[in-house]
Structures are given as C-alpha cells and as structure tokens.
C-alpha positions, -999 to +999 in steps of 0.1 A: +618-190+771+640-215+755+654-206+720+638-234+708+603-224+713+584-206+687+557-180+705+529-168+681+506-140+688+474-139+669+452-106+666+417-108+651+380-098+656+354-121+673+339-143+646+369-141+620+385-174+634+416-163+650+412-185+680+404-215+659+433-212+638+455-210+670+439-240+681+441-259+648+478-248+647+485-264+681+467-296+672+484-301+638+520-293+656+509-318+682+503-345+657+538-339+642+552-347+674+560-310+691+549-300+724+522-274+720+501-245+737+469-226+719+449-204+740+429-172+737+433-143+759+402-146+781+375-119+780+342-112+763+346-124+729+317-106+710+314-107+673+335-079+658+354-071+692+394-074+690+407-108+705+439-121+711+451-158+709+486-177+712+505-204+704+538-219+720+552-249+698+587-269+711+603-296+708+608-299+747+584-297+775+567-264+778+566-253+812+558-215+811+516-210+810+516-171+808+506-150+779+532-141+755+549-109+756+579-113+731+565-134+703+586-144+674+556-140+650+523-119+650+497-128+628+470-100+622+440-113+607+421-081+603+441-050+593+414-024+610+435-036+642+467-019+630+448+016+638+437+006+674+460-023+686+499-021+690+501-053+672+542-051+672+542-047+710+569-069+723+575-083+686+611-096+683+630-075+659+645-109+645+608-122+640+581-115+614+546-101+612+519-112+589+491-090+580+458-100+560+454-070+536+452-065+501+477-036+504+512-042+493+539-045+521+552-011+514+519+004+521+516-017+555+552-009+569+544+026+577+513+014+599+536-008+620+550+018+645+587+015+632+587-021+633+621-034+616+618-071+614+602-091+585+568-083+571+547-103+549+511-095+533+485-122+525+451-114+507+432-136+529+398-122+516+406-129+481+421-164+485+392-177+507+365-160+481+383-178+452+385-210+470+353-212+494+332-186+479+330-169+513+352-148+535+368-171+562+403-159+567+415-183+594+425-213+567+450-185+547+463-171+578+469-205+594+492-216+562+507-184+563+515-186+600+531-221+592+548-209+560+566-179+574+574-197+608+588-228+593+574-246+620+571-278+602+574-289+566+545-278+541+541-315+532+534-325+567+511-297+574+490-304+542+487-340+551+477-332+588+451-306+578+436-329+551+430-353+579+416-327+602+393-314+577+380-349+565+371-356+603+357-321+610+338-319+576+329-354+568+296-347+552+309-318+532+335-328+509+333-294+489+343-276+519+375-299+524+386-292+488+381-253+493+399-252+525+428-276+510+431-252+480+431-220+504+460-234+522+481-246+492+472-209+474+485-193+503+517-210+504+522-202+467+514-167+474+544-165+497+569-187+482+587-156+463+590-135+495+601-164+515+630-175+492+661-175+515+641-170+547+653-190+576+630-207+602+619-180+630+632-207+657+655-233+651+637-265+668 
C-alpha cells in the first residue's frame, strides 16, 4: 500500500455505530478532496456481536479493494473486545490504537498483547452521556480517529460534520448540538496527549 494512504481498522459490536463511524469518516474525507474507502467486513451483524470495519484515505486513487491487514490506526469502540479479539493484529509499530475506556492508558497497555506503538484512550461513554444524554460511542470515536491520525485539519472536520448532521438531523436540532459538542469535547480530551505527535501518514 502506498505510504500516502491511511489505513484504519475499527473494532466494535453490532449496534454501537463502528460501521457508521467508518462510513461517516469516508464521507467527510471525500468532501475534503481525498480518495476514500469505508466498508464493513461482511458477516452477520447481530446486536452485540463483534464487527470489523475499515477505512482507506488517500490523496491518490486507491486501487486496492481487500481487507486491511497492516493498519496505521486501530479504533476499539468496545473495550470488552480486548479480551476476545486480537485488536493489535498486524497494527504497525509506528501506528496507533485508540480504545474507548474509562481506564487509564497504563491500565490498557497490558491488555494489548505487547503492542509497542502509540496508545490513546477516550471515555466515549462519559462524553456521549454528557453531550447527548445517552451512550452513543461513534461520534467521540470518530473525532478521536481524526485527532490521532491527523488525516484532516480539525476545523475542516468540524465544518463538514456540522453540515452532515444538519442534513441528517434536520428536524432534531438538539441532536446536532449534542453531537457537535461530543466531537469538540473529544478533541479537547486528546489535546494534551497529542502534543508533538505527527500525522500517522504524510499525505
């Protein structure tokens, strides 16, 4: 794969929005001028069953259509998957992993099968309950993926997501406001950890 292509693998459970987050990221990246892919791993998507989704984002045309085996970034939407799924399988040592958890990074690292790359934690439950009143982890984890990968400027992402939510939730302005707040809170929560961090892929 070209070193100018960002490859992301998402791990979640059916009903948590991992697939939706991957498709939203593809949509937003496409609107900012990138070539994109966003697709789930096909299989029965039962509520609560483990699911995998993928993104490729590039400034060049993407000619590969396989699953992603050596991702630059892994996003774990449900931390219980750390016990049952090898989420770090194939993950590049110069890449990163983001885990949705209330635990600290030091508590999560021992669960990552010796992975030596960058590890970030986001408490998507706390953020979404504070901003939306319910547990919807996909908005915070989507923002976290953009923040850590630096695949696009934060301002561009926020602008495109505002437009996307306005279209999707035209009759529910309170949902738009809550989702936008979830995105900005996630960026804020990662700012300190990301100081000095480079983009995962130079595009």
